[in-house]
N, C-alpha and C positions, 0 to 999 in steps of 0.2 A: 171130359174130363167128371170127375169130381171130386167135392171138397170132404174131406176126415177130420173132423178135428180132434188131438192127440188128449187125453186122458188130463195134461198139463194145461191144457188152453183149455177143456171144456170147466178143469178151475177158477181158472181165472178169468174168466169169461160168467160167470157164479157172482163170481165175489166180486166183481164190477158191479155186478147186476144188481149184489144188493144189498152194496153201500149204498154208489145215489139212493136207493130205493129205499134207502129209509129216509130220502128227503120228498122224494120227487116217482113214483112209481111209473111214471108215464113215460118220465123223461128216461129212468132207467130201460123199459121197454122198447122206446124209441132209441137207443143207444145200442138195445143188445141184440134189432133189427140190423142196424146201419152193419155191426161186425158182421149178421148172418149172410147181408148183401154181399158184405166188400167180397168175401170167401168165395160166396156165389161167381162173381163176378168173374174173380182169377179160373176158374174151371172153364171159359172163354175164351180170354184173355192171360194167361198165364205167368207170363212176365215181361210186368208192365213196371215195375217196381227195382226199385235197386239192389244192386246186393248186399247182403247182409252182414254183418261184423266177425260171423262164423259161415265157416268156408259153405258154400251150397245151398244158401238160406238166402231170401229176400226178407224186405223190412218194407211192407202199407203201411203209411202212416193212414189211420181212414178217420182221423177222428185231430180236432188238435191236440187235445191230451195222449191219444190213442197208437198203437203202430202195433199193426197186426206178421206175426217173424210165420214165417212159409217156407217149405222146399216143394220140390215136383219133384215127384218120388212114382217113375210111367206116366200110367194116366192119371196118377193125383194130386190133389194139390193136400198138401199134410199141414197143416195148423197148427204149428207148436207149439206157439202162446198167443196174452194179448198180453204188451209190455204199454203202463204210463209213460208217456214221455221224456222226465222225469227220473226213472231206473234206468240201469246198465242193465243189455242182451252181451252175452250170456250171464243167468246169473250167477251164481256163484257155489263151489259148491255145496251140495247139502240141501236142495232148496228144497224148503217145505211146502 
């Protein structure tokens, strides 16, 4: 299996990094690495997370404040989003 980050998931990851890097670049880099490693681990064990709120998805808490939303598509772990645990998923219509 391989992990593929959607454009929206890559955007989420970048925004999280930029926000945290304002205060601590090293902490932002560690968290970003944690996101990357979580997606890579899912390639070996793709179904350890509970079912997500959207049918066909799963949600893995990768940090106390962030969850990774993904689905399995053939031999691919498709990372759909990184969501702060205080936010609802799926997003409302018109997410930008």
